C-alpha positions as CSV (number, residue, x, y, z in Angstrom):
1,M,-14.9,141.7,24.4
2,A,-15.9,145.2,23.3
3,E,-14.2,145.0,20.1
4,S,-16.1,141.6,19.3
5,K,-19.2,143.6,19.7
6,A,-18.1,146.4,17.5
7,I,-17.2,143.9,14.7
8,D,-20.6,142.3,15.2
9,Y,-22.2,145.6,15.0
10,R,-20.4,146.6,11.7
11,K,-21.1,143.1,10.4
12,L,-24.7,143.4,11.0
13,S,-25.0,147.0,9.7
14,N,-23.2,145.9,6.5
15,Q,-25.6,142.9,6.2
16,L,-28.6,145.2,6.5
17,D,-27.0,147.6,3.9
18,E,-26.9,144.7,1.7
19,I,-30.4,143.6,2.2
20,L,-31.6,146.8,1.5
21,E,-29.7,147.1,-1.8
22,Q,-31.2,144.2,-2.8
23,L,-34.7,145.1,-2.0
24,Q,-34.4,148.4,-3.7
25,S,-32.9,146.8,-6.8
26,G,-36.2,145.5,-7.8
27,E,-34.6,142.6,-9.1
28,I,-35.4,140.0,-6.2
29,D,-38.3,137.8,-6.6
30,I,-41.1,137.9,-4.0
31,D,-40.3,135.0,-2.0
32,D,-36.6,136.3,-1.5
33,A,-38.0,139.6,-0.8
34,I,-39.9,138.6,2.1
35,A,-37.1,136.4,3.5
36,Q,-34.7,139.4,3.2
37,Y,-37.1,141.9,4.7
38,E,-37.7,139.3,7.6
39,R,-34.0,138.9,8.1
40,G,-33.5,142.8,8.0
41,M,-36.0,143.3,10.5
42,E,-34.1,140.8,12.9
43,I,-31.1,142.8,12.1
44,V,-32.7,146.1,13.1
45,E,-33.8,144.5,16.2
46,Q,-30.3,143.4,17.3
47,L,-28.9,146.8,16.2
48,Q,-31.3,148.5,18.3
49,K,-30.6,146.3,21.4
50,Y,-26.7,147.1,20.7
51,L,-27.4,151.0,20.6
52,K,-29.6,150.7,23.6
53,E,-26.9,149.0,25.7
54,A,-24.3,151.5,24.5
55,Q,-26.5,154.5,25.5
56,N,-26.9,152.8,28.9
57,K,-23.1,152.6,29.3
58,V,-22.7,156.2,28.3
59,A,-25.3,157.4,30.9
60,K,-23.5,155.3,33.6
61,V,-20.1,156.6,32.6
62,K,-21.7,160.3,32.8
63,A,-23.4,159.6,36.1
64,D,-19.9,158.2,37.7
65,F,-18.3,161.1,36.2
66,R,-20.6,163.6,38.0
67,A,-20.4,161.9,41.1
68,N,-16.6,161.7,41.3
69,S,-16.6,165.4,40.2
């Protein structure tokens, strides 16, 4: 299951990179830019959630390690 999450993280990160490239190109019309911006913000939220979960897991592993040392 962790492998699936890693793939999803990479996939989302790549999608965000593509959106940023489109927005920075200046060759996108305003309606598409707004839609891409909204999608980008959704992706950022998902990535932040994933990273927070990973941070919590690392903190738990550290705490368990210290408790068992």
